[in-house]
ROVEXLO-821483 format. One record per atom (N, C-alpha, C): residue number from 1; x, y, z. Coordinates in Angstrom, 3 decimals, padded with zeros to 6 digits. Atoms other than C-alpha are relative to their C-alpha. Layout:
N
@resi NUM | u X | v Y | w Z .
...
//
This chain:
119
@resi 1 | u -000.740 | v 000.804 | w 000.947 .
@resi 1 | u -063.639 | v -147.043 | w 026.908 .
@resi 1 | u 000.979 | v -000.878 | w 000.773 .
@resi 2 | u -000.827 | v 000.937 | w -000.751 .
@resi 2 | u -061.804 | v -150.136 | w 028.092 .
@resi 2 | u 001.278 | v -000.392 | w -000.718 .
@resi 3 | u -001.214 | v 000.359 | w 000.737 .
@resi 3 | u -059.058 | v -150.376 | w 025.447 .
@resi 3 | u 001.200 | v 000.696 | w 000.635 .
@resi 4 | u -001.231 | v -000.595 | w -000.508 .
@resi 4 | u -055.498 | v -149.758 | w 026.566 .
@resi 4 | u 000.516 | v 001.029 | w -000.993 .
@resi 5 | u -000.527 | v -001.069 | w 000.849 .
@resi 5 | u -053.926 | v -146.575 | w 025.237 .
@resi 5 | u 001.494 | v -000.155 | w -000.253 .
@resi 6 | u -001.444 | v 000.140 | w 000.173 .
@resi 6 | u -050.297 | v -147.602 | w 025.683 .
@resi 6 | u 000.486 | v -001.287 | w 000.657 .
@resi 7 | u -000.646 | v 001.151 | w -000.613 .
@resi 7 | u -047.935 | v -150.392 | w 026.630 .
@resi 7 | u 000.125 | v 000.198 | w 001.507 .
@resi 8 | u -000.164 | v -000.263 | w -001.433 .
@resi 8 | u -047.394 | v -148.706 | w 030.004 .
@resi 8 | u -001.284 | v -000.304 | w 000.766 .
@resi 9 | u 001.274 | v 000.329 | w -000.650 .
@resi 9 | u -051.109 | v -149.064 | w 030.836 .
@resi 9 | u -000.144 | v -001.507 | w 000.180 .
@resi 10 | u 000.065 | v 001.457 | w -000.080 .
@resi 10 | u -050.950 | v -152.786 | w 030.058 .
@resi 10 | u 000.974 | v -000.497 | w 001.059 .
@resi 11 | u -001.038 | v 000.411 | w -000.956 .
@resi 11 | u -047.733 | v -153.166 | w 032.048 .
@resi 11 | u -000.458 | v 000.257 | w 001.440 .
@resi 12 | u 000.467 | v -000.330 | w -001.341 .
@resi 12 | u -049.289 | v -151.432 | w 035.073 .
@resi 12 | u -001.072 | v -000.996 | w 000.458 .
@resi 13 | u 001.035 | v 000.973 | w -000.365 .
@resi 13 | u -052.348 | v -153.715 | w 035.016 .
@resi 13 | u 000.583 | v -001.389 | w 000.230 .
@resi 14 | u -000.627 | v 001.308 | w -000.201 .
@resi 14 | u -050.162 | v -156.808 | w 034.626 .
@resi 14 | u 000.715 | v -000.076 | w 001.341 .
@resi 15 | u -000.658 | v -000.024 | w -001.311 .
@resi 15 | u -048.139 | v -155.776 | w 037.676 .
@resi 15 | u -001.024 | v -000.083 | w 001.126 .
@resi 16 | u 001.064 | v 000.067 | w -001.013 .
@resi 16 | u -051.349 | v -155.222 | w 039.647 .
@resi 16 | u -000.577 | v -001.410 | w 000.092 .
@resi 17 | u 000.524 | v 001.376 | w 000.001 .
@resi 17 | u -052.640 | v -158.657 | w 038.586 .
@resi 17 | u 000.989 | v -000.976 | w 000.628 .
@resi 18 | u -001.009 | v 000.882 | w -000.562 .
@resi 18 | u -049.371 | v -160.297 | w 039.527 .
@resi 18 | u 000.040 | v 000.151 | w 001.514 .
@resi 19 | u -000.027 | v -000.256 | w -001.437 .
@resi 19 | u -049.435 | v -158.677 | w 042.971 .
@resi 19 | u -001.256 | v -000.519 | w 000.693 .
@resi 20 | u 001.266 | v 000.421 | w -000.605 .
@resi 20 | u -053.116 | v -159.476 | w 043.629 .
@resi 20 | u -000.975 | v -000.416 | w -001.095 .
@resi 21 | u 000.860 | v 000.453 | w 001.101 .
@resi 21 | u -054.855 | v -161.611 | w 040.949 .
@resi 21 | u -001.493 | v 000.105 | w 000.291 .
@resi 22 | u 001.430 | v -000.041 | w -000.328 .
@resi 22 | u -058.178 | v -161.593 | w 042.806 .
@resi 22 | u -000.578 | v 001.398 | w -000.177 .
@resi 23 | u 000.459 | v -001.379 | w 000.205 .
@resi 23 | u -058.373 | v -157.826 | w 042.297 .
@resi 23 | u -000.806 | v 000.127 | w -001.294 .
@resi 24 | u 000.655 | v -000.075 | w 001.300 .
@resi 24 | u -059.485 | v -158.421 | w 038.679 .
@resi 24 | u -000.953 | v -001.162 | w -000.260 .
@resi 25 | u 000.794 | v 001.200 | w 000.228 .
@resi 25 | u -061.163 | v -161.820 | w 038.994 .
@resi 25 | u -000.934 | v -000.236 | w 001.185 .
@resi 26 | u 000.969 | v 000.137 | w -001.078 .
@resi 26 | u -064.260 | v -161.681 | w 041.190 .
@resi 26 | u -000.536 | v -001.419 | w 000.076 .
@resi 27 | u 000.622 | v 001.299 | w -000.287 .
@resi 27 | u -065.512 | v -164.934 | w 042.757 .
@resi 27 | u 000.623 | v -001.168 | w -000.774 .
@resi 28 | u -000.676 | v 001.092 | w 000.679 .
@resi 28 | u -062.933 | v -167.123 | w 041.013 .
@resi 28 | u 001.147 | v -000.498 | w 000.859 .
@resi 29 | u -001.150 | v 000.563 | w -000.683 .
@resi 29 | u -060.401 | v -169.474 | w 042.491 .
@resi 29 | u 001.219 | v 000.236 | w -000.888 .
@resi 30 | u -001.178 | v -000.337 | w 000.773 .
@resi 30 | u -056.991 | v -168.277 | w 041.374 .
@resi 30 | u 001.195 | v -000.756 | w 000.551 .
@resi 31 | u -001.230 | v 000.691 | w -000.380 .
@resi 31 | u -053.848 | v -170.404 | w 041.426 .
@resi 31 | u 001.134 | v 001.011 | w -000.073 .
@resi 32 | u -001.023 | v -001.047 | w -000.020 .
@resi 32 | u -051.372 | v -167.737 | w 042.506 .
@resi 32 | u 001.416 | v -000.573 | w -000.074 .
@resi 33 | u -001.341 | v 000.585 | w 000.068 .
@resi 33 | u -048.458 | v -170.205 | w 042.484 .
@resi 33 | u 000.530 | v -000.037 | w -001.432 .
@resi 34 | u -000.425 | v 000.072 | w 001.395 .
@resi 34 | u -048.411 | v -170.335 | w 038.671 .
@resi 34 | u -000.933 | v 000.835 | w -000.888 .
@resi 35 | u 000.899 | v -000.821 | w 000.824 .
@resi 35 | u -050.210 | v -167.340 | w 037.112 .
@resi 35 | u 000.459 | v 000.007 | w -001.455 .
@resi 36 | u -000.305 | v -000.070 | w 001.425 .
@resi 36 | u -050.411 | v -167.249 | w 033.311 .
@resi 36 | u -000.835 | v 001.096 | w -000.639 .
@resi 37 | u 000.698 | v -001.039 | w 000.743 .
@resi 37 | u -051.445 | v -164.586 | w 030.850 .
@resi 37 | u -000.244 | v -000.511 | w -001.407 .
@resi 38 | u 000.360 | v 000.527 | w 001.308 .
@resi 38 | u -053.310 | v -165.682 | w 027.733 .
@resi 38 | u -000.892 | v 001.012 | w -000.707 .
@resi 39 | u 000.856 | v -000.855 | w 000.825 .
@resi 39 | u -054.749 | v -163.537 | w 024.942 .
@resi 39 | u -000.811 | v -000.912 | w -000.897 .
@resi 40 | u 000.881 | v 000.864 | w 000.780 .
@resi 40 | u -057.737 | v -165.281 | w 023.400 .
@resi 40 | u -000.204 | v 000.558 | w -001.398 .
@resi 41 | u 000.264 | v -000.392 | w 001.382 .
@resi 41 | u -058.314 | v -165.226 | w 019.667 .
@resi 41 | u -001.495 | v -000.071 | w -000.284 .
@resi 42 | u 001.449 | v 000.017 | w 000.176 .
@resi 42 | u -062.031 | v -164.654 | w 020.038 .
@resi 42 | u -000.510 | v 001.420 | w -000.077 .
@resi 43 | u 000.649 | v -001.297 | w 000.099 .
@resi 43 | u -064.287 | v -161.787 | w 019.158 .
@resi 43 | u -001.232 | v -000.009 | w 000.892 .
@resi 44 | u 001.125 | v -000.072 | w -000.912 .
@resi 44 | u -066.812 | v -160.706 | w 021.762 .
@resi 44 | u -000.890 | v 001.183 | w -000.366 .
@resi 45 | u 000.950 | v -001.074 | w 000.248 .
@resi 45 | u -069.951 | v -158.666 | w 021.188 .
@resi 45 | u -000.046 | v 000.488 | w -001.435 .
@resi 46 | u -000.044 | v -000.409 | w 001.405 .
@resi 46 | u -069.557 | v -158.604 | w 017.409 .
@resi 46 | u -000.924 | v -000.824 | w -000.885 .
@resi 47 | u 000.820 | v 000.917 | w 000.799 .
@resi 47 | u -072.204 | v -161.113 | w 016.291 .
@resi 47 | u -000.842 | v 000.732 | w -001.045 .
@resi 48 | u 000.793 | v -000.758 | w 000.987 .
@resi 48 | u -074.381 | v -158.458 | w 014.579 .
@resi 48 | u 000.878 | v 000.487 | w -001.148 .
@resi 49 | u -000.915 | v -000.488 | w 001.032 .
@resi 49 | u -071.403 | v -156.957 | w 012.741 .
@resi 49 | u 000.495 | v -001.144 | w -000.873 .
@resi 50 | u -000.461 | v 001.169 | w 000.755 .
@resi 50 | u -070.125 | v -160.398 | w 011.722 .
@resi 50 | u -001.096 | v -000.486 | w -000.943 .
@resi 51 | u 001.133 | v 000.430 | w 000.837 .
@resi 51 | u -073.585 | v -161.345 | w 010.426 .
@resi 51 | u -000.171 | v 000.920 | w -001.208 .
@resi 52 | u 000.111 | v -000.949 | w 001.114 .
@resi 52 | u -073.682 | v -158.168 | w 008.292 .
@resi 52 | u 001.081 | v -000.260 | w -001.043 .
@resi 53 | u -001.093 | v 000.274 | w 000.931 .
@resi 53 | u -070.283 | v -158.941 | w 006.764 .
@resi 53 | u -000.283 | v -001.293 | w -000.760 .
@resi 54 | u 000.289 | v 001.286 | w 000.645 .
@resi 54 | u -071.280 | v -162.561 | w 006.081 .
@resi 54 | u -001.130 | v 000.128 | w -001.012 .
@resi 55 | u 001.141 | v -000.189 | w 000.897 .
@resi 55 | u -074.607 | v -161.506 | w 004.527 .
@resi 55 | u 000.424 | v 000.735 | w -001.273 .
@resi 56 | u -000.460 | v -000.768 | w 001.152 .
@resi 56 | u -072.945 | v -158.950 | w 002.269 .
@resi 56 | u 000.895 | v -000.856 | w -000.888 .
@resi 57 | u -000.892 | v 000.868 | w 000.773 .
@resi 57 | u -070.298 | v -161.471 | w 001.204 .
@resi 57 | u -000.797 | v -001.042 | w -000.781 .
@resi 58 | u 000.822 | v 001.020 | w 000.678 .
@resi 58 | u -072.899 | v -164.132 | w 000.397 .
@resi 58 | u -000.801 | v 000.616 | w -001.144 .
@resi 59 | u 000.737 | v -000.674 | w 001.071 .
@resi 59 | u -074.962 | v -161.629 | w -001.623 .
@resi 59 | u 000.920 | v 000.282 | w -001.180 .
@resi 60 | u -000.971 | v -000.247 | w 001.067 .
@resi 60 | u -071.843 | v -160.746 | w -003.573 .
@resi 60 | u 000.316 | v -001.297 | w -000.746 .
@resi 61 | u -000.355 | v 001.286 | w 000.617 .
@resi 61 | u -070.971 | v -164.428 | w -004.208 .
@resi 61 | u -001.122 | v -000.558 | w -000.873 .
@resi 62 | u 001.124 | v 000.517 | w 000.785 .
@resi 62 | u -074.456 | v -165.254 | w -005.477 .
@resi 62 | u -000.350 | v 000.918 | w -001.162 .
@resi 63 | u 000.248 | v -000.934 | w 001.099 .
@resi 63 | u -074.411 | v -162.252 | w -007.787 .
@resi 63 | u -001.230 | v 000.847 | w 000.192 .
@resi 64 | u 001.209 | v -000.783 | w -000.217 .
@resi 64 | u -077.510 | v -160.727 | w -006.231 .
@resi 64 | u 000.317 | v 001.454 | w 000.341 .
@resi 65 | u -000.359 | v -001.380 | w -000.334 .
@resi 65 | u -075.606 | v -157.646 | w -005.127 .
@resi 65 | u 001.517 | v 000.126 | w 000.067 .
@resi 66 | u -001.424 | v -000.292 | w -000.102 .
@resi 66 | u -072.144 | v -156.152 | w -005.489 .
@resi 66 | u 000.150 | v 001.221 | w 000.887 .
@resi 67 | u -000.162 | v -001.122 | w -000.916 .
@resi 67 | u -070.992 | v -153.924 | w -002.686 .
@resi 67 | u 001.337 | v -000.080 | w 000.703 .
@resi 68 | u -001.174 | v -000.042 | w -000.858 .
@resi 68 | u -068.178 | v -152.900 | w -000.441 .
@resi 68 | u -000.455 | v 000.134 | w 001.435 .
@resi 69 | u 000.314 | v -000.115 | w -001.419 .
@resi 69 | u -068.048 | v -152.866 | w 003.317 .
@resi 69 | u 000.941 | v 001.030 | w 000.600 .
@resi 70 | u -000.805 | v -000.978 | w -000.719 .
@resi 70 | u -066.854 | v -149.922 | w 005.376 .
@resi 70 | u -000.194 | v -000.269 | w 001.488 .
@resi 71 | u 000.043 | v 000.256 | w -001.443 .
@resi 71 | u -066.005 | v -150.699 | w 009.001 .
@resi 71 | u 000.638 | v 001.189 | w 000.686 .
@resi 72 | u -000.505 | v -001.186 | w -000.684 .
@resi 72 | u -065.607 | v -147.687 | w 011.253 .
@resi 72 | u -000.040 | v -000.206 | w 001.504 .
@resi 73 | u -000.013 | v 000.048 | w -001.454 .
@resi 73 | u -064.876 | v -147.130 | w 014.917 .
@resi 73 | u 001.297 | v 000.549 | w 000.548 .
@resi 74 | u -001.192 | v -000.522 | w -000.660 .
@resi 74 | u -062.329 | v -145.919 | w 017.424 .
@resi 74 | u 001.163 | v -000.967 | w -000.154 .
@resi 75 | u -001.177 | v 000.857 | w 000.123 .
@resi 75 | u -058.787 | v -147.220 | w 017.264 .
@resi 75 | u 000.076 | v -000.962 | w 001.178 .
@resi 76 | u -000.209 | v 000.983 | w -001.047 .
@resi 76 | u -058.068 | v -150.374 | w 019.193 .
@resi 76 | u -001.213 | v -000.800 | w 000.415 .
@resi 77 | u 001.202 | v 000.725 | w -000.407 .
@resi 77 | u -061.611 | v -151.780 | w 019.310 .
@resi 77 | u -000.159 | v -001.338 | w -000.714 .
@resi 78 | u 000.027 | v 001.306 | w 000.638 .
@resi 78 | u -060.886 | v -154.740 | w 017.032 .
@resi 78 | u -000.622 | v -000.058 | w -001.375 .
@resi 79 | u 000.590 | v -000.020 | w 001.344 .
@resi 79 | u -062.150 | v -153.657 | w 013.620 .
@resi 79 | u 000.779 | v -000.904 | w -000.948 .
@resi 80 | u -000.832 | v 000.801 | w 000.903 .
@resi 80 | u -059.233 | v -155.175 | w 011.714 .
@resi 80 | u -000.030 | v -001.471 | w 000.384 .
@resi 81 | u 000.043 | v 001.395 | w -000.449 .
@resi 81 | u -059.255 | v -158.331 | w 013.835 .
@resi 81 | u -001.298 | v -000.668 | w -000.426 .
@resi 82 | u 001.298 | v 000.556 | w 000.385 .
@resi 82 | u -062.964 | v -158.825 | w 013.151 .
@resi 82 | u -000.036 | v -000.281 | w -001.504 .
@resi 83 | u 000.045 | v 000.172 | w 001.455 .
@resi 83 | u -062.674 | v -158.290 | w 009.386 .
@resi 83 | u 000.947 | v -001.120 | w -000.427 .
@resi 84 | u -000.965 | v 001.031 | w 000.378 .
@resi 84 | u -059.554 | v -160.447 | w 009.117 .
@resi 84 | u -000.497 | v -001.395 | w 000.346 .
@resi 85 | u 000.474 | v 001.325 | w -000.407 .
@resi 85 | u -061.074 | v -163.341 | w 011.056 .
@resi 85 | u -001.163 | v -000.470 | w -000.873 .
@resi 86 | u 001.183 | v 000.381 | w 000.772 .
@resi 86 | u -064.396 | v -163.326 | w 009.208 .
@resi 86 | u 000.367 | v -000.252 | w -001.463 .
@resi 87 | u -000.319 | v 000.135 | w 001.418 .
@resi 87 | u -062.952 | v -162.810 | w 005.735 .
@resi 87 | u 000.956 | v -001.157 | w -000.259 .
@resi 88 | u -000.890 | v 001.146 | w 000.170 .
@resi 88 | u -060.200 | v -165.388 | w 006.215 .
@resi 88 | u -000.817 | v -001.290 | w -000.076 .
@resi 89 | u 000.860 | v 001.187 | w 000.000 .
@resi 89 | u -062.856 | v -167.978 | w 007.032 .
@resi 89 | u -000.851 | v -000.069 | w -001.267 .
@resi 90 | u 000.893 | v -000.001 | w 001.166 .
@resi 90 | u -065.234 | v -166.935 | w 004.232 .
@resi 90 | u 000.751 | v -000.248 | w -001.298 .
@resi 91 | u -000.733 | v 000.167 | w 001.255 .
@resi 91 | u -062.612 | v -166.706 | w 001.501 .
@resi 91 | u 000.649 | v -001.372 | w -000.097 .
@resi 92 | u -000.574 | v 001.348 | w 000.078 .
@resi 92 | u -061.013 | v -170.022 | w 002.447 .
@resi 92 | u -001.081 | v -001.019 | w -000.339 .
@resi 93 | u 001.112 | v 000.900 | w 000.325 .
@resi 93 | u -064.433 | v -171.726 | w 002.259 .
@resi 93 | u -000.364 | v 000.094 | w -001.477 .
@resi 94 | u 000.429 | v -000.219 | w 001.383 .
@resi 94 | u -065.127 | v -170.224 | w -001.181 .
@resi 94 | u 001.177 | v 000.039 | w -000.974 .
@resi 95 | u -001.201 | v -000.057 | w 000.844 .
@resi 95 | u -061.536 | v -170.359 | w -002.483 .
@resi 95 | u 000.033 | v 001.311 | w -000.781 .
@resi 96 | u 000.057 | v -001.315 | w 000.628 .
@resi 96 | u -061.650 | v -166.628 | w -003.165 .
@resi 96 | u 000.933 | v 000.968 | w 000.733 .
@resi 97 | u -000.851 | v -001.036 | w -000.567 .
@resi 97 | u -059.912 | v -163.363 | w -002.270 .
@resi 97 | u -000.841 | v 001.181 | w 000.436 .
@resi 98 | u 000.625 | v -001.276 | w -000.332 .
@resi 98 | u -060.783 | v -160.068 | w -000.654 .
@resi 98 | u 001.089 | v 001.051 | w 000.103 .
@resi 99 | u -000.924 | v -001.119 | w -000.098 .
@resi 99 | u -059.170 | v -156.636 | w -000.633 .
@resi 99 | u -000.336 | v 000.802 | w 001.236 .
@resi 100 | u 000.191 | v -000.781 | w -001.215 .
@resi 100 | u -058.658 | v -154.551 | w 002.473 .
@resi 100 | u 000.893 | v 001.226 | w -000.080 .
@resi 101 | u -000.781 | v -001.231 | w -000.033 .
@resi 101 | u -057.499 | v -150.950 | w 002.849 .
@resi 101 | u -000.295 | v 000.722 | w 001.303 .
@resi 102 | u 000.176 | v -000.786 | w -001.220 .
@resi 102 | u -056.985 | v -148.702 | w 005.850 .
@resi 102 | u 000.157 | v 001.479 | w -000.320 .
@resi 103 | u -000.084 | v -001.444 | w 000.156 .
@resi 103 | u -057.647 | v -144.991 | w 005.929 .
@resi 103 | u 001.000 | v 000.536 | w 001.014 .
@resi 104 | u -001.027 | v -000.589 | w -000.854 .
@resi 104 | u -054.718 | v -143.038 | w 007.345 .
@resi 104 | u -000.366 | v 001.452 | w 000.278 .
@resi 105 | u 000.402 | v -001.371 | w -000.347 .
@resi 105 | u -055.841 | v -139.919 | w 009.221 .
@resi 105 | u 001.116 | v 001.009 | w -000.252 .
@resi 106 | u -001.114 | v -000.936 | w 000.192 .
@resi 106 | u -052.372 | v -138.404 | w 008.906 .
@resi 106 | u 000.196 | v 000.349 | w -001.473 .
@resi 107 | u -000.113 | v -000.267 | w 001.440 .
@resi 107 | u -052.675 | v -138.563 | w 005.100 .
@resi 107 | u -001.292 | v 000.631 | w -000.502 .
@resi 108 | u 001.279 | v -000.627 | w 000.344 .
@resi 108 | u -055.680 | v -136.243 | w 004.919 .
@resi 108 | u 000.047 | v 000.734 | w -001.337 .
@resi 109 | u -000.132 | v -000.642 | w 001.297 .
@resi 109 | u -054.307 | v -134.671 | w 001.714 .
@resi 109 | u -000.578 | v -000.895 | w -001.088 .
@resi 110 | u 000.474 | v 000.964 | w 000.985 .
@resi 110 | u -055.257 | v -137.845 | w -000.177 .
@resi 110 | u -000.992 | v -000.953 | w 000.671 .
@resi 111 | u 000.952 | v 000.825 | w -000.769 .
@resi 111 | u -058.436 | v -139.174 | w 001.486 .
@resi 111 | u -000.390 | v -001.311 | w -000.666 .
@resi 112 | u 000.338 | v 001.239 | w 000.684 .
@resi 112 | u -059.024 | v -141.835 | w -001.184 .
@resi 112 | u 001.234 | v -000.858 | w -000.276 .
@resi 113 | u -001.241 | v 000.744 | w 000.194 .
@resi 113 | u -055.454 | v -143.090 | w -001.050 .
@resi 113 | u -000.117 | v -001.448 | w 000.424 .
@resi 114 | u 000.186 | v 001.384 | w -000.462 .
@resi 114 | u -056.546 | v -146.188 | w 000.871 .
@resi 114 | u -000.671 | v -000.846 | w -001.073 .
@resi 115 | u 000.669 | v 000.745 | w 001.077 .
@resi 115 | u -058.850 | v -147.203 | w -001.962 .
@resi 115 | u 000.959 | v -000.250 | w -001.164 .
@resi 116 | u -000.955 | v 000.149 | w 001.077 .
@resi 116 | u -056.140 | v -146.629 | w -004.531 .
@resi 116 | u 001.062 | v -001.038 | w 000.324 .
@resi 117 | u -001.035 | v 000.962 | w -000.387 .
@resi 117 | u -053.717 | v -148.796 | w -002.543 .
@resi 117 | u -000.447 | v -001.439 | w -000.239 .
@resi 118 | u 000.522 | v 001.333 | w 000.261 .
@resi 118 | u -055.984 | v -151.805 | w -003.123 .
@resi 118 | u 000.384 | v -000.449 | w -001.401 .
@resi 119 | u -000.257 | v 000.324 | w 001.386 .
@resi 119 | u -055.351 | v -151.641 | w -006.851 .
@resi 119 | u 001.444 | v 000.249 | w -000.355 .
//
């Protein structure tokens, strides 16, 4: 798993990159006089998942099928970012809305609480 578990992990890697940028960037010319850190607003490796969300949304809009979407996975892998990006684009194109809920593992007494929070 390549996701960072804490701020300290990120901080350690940033210090390593600052000390030796070529350590993380193979075969690239690096301008060490003015290093910058940029977080891209792009989703990588999610084209199949995005296509499924788009297909389900279009089926719902045309009335051919009504359904919900459940997105699962480990924490920090970009589930919320993917859903937010795709649904923001789709709902703005169709002038519509969507509902989103998150399951809270610490609230295991009320497992359907996330669904109830939508309404």
